[in-house]
N, C-alpha and C positions, 0 to 999 in steps of 0.2 A: 483565709488568704493564701495560704500554700497551695491551697484546692483549687482557687481560681485561677493559679498560677500553673499550675498541672492542667488544668482544661483547658487553658488558650494554649501549652505547649503540645498537647494531645490534639486539639481542633487544627494547630497550624500543622502537625506531622500528617495527619489526615488529610487536608487540605494540598500539602504537596504529593501526596501518593495518588490524589485523584488526578490532579494536573500531570504527573507522570505516566498514570496510565491511559488518559486521554492522549497524549504524545505520542505513547508507543503504537495504540491503536491508530492513530493517522499516518505514523510512518509505516506499518504493517499495509494499510490500506493502499498508499501510495505504491509501496513495492510490487502489491498484487496488480495493481493497475499497468502499470512499467511492464512487468511481466506479461501480460495479456496484451498490451500492444505490440511489444516485440513477437509474441506468438500468433497473434492476427497479421501483423506484417509480413512472417515468414508462410502463413497460407497464403496470402495475397501475390507474393511470389511463385510459390508452387502452380497456384491458379493460374496465372498469366502463362508460365511456362506450358502449362497442359493445354490452353487454348489456343497458343501459338503452335503447339507440336499436332494439335487437332486441324487447324488452318493450312497445316502444309508448310509453315514459315520452317527454316532452320533457327535452331536455339544453341 
């Protein structure tokens, strides 16, 4: 009976660690996407300014 209790306790701990790992992975992916989105936004602004300069507009 003690072995069964230990086995359940171990399995619960493993399940908790797996959920934590998945949550951390999702947070890291989301952070990377947000950073990428900011970088793309900065590039878009830079390209818009360059296009304006090339067309003779004042920036």
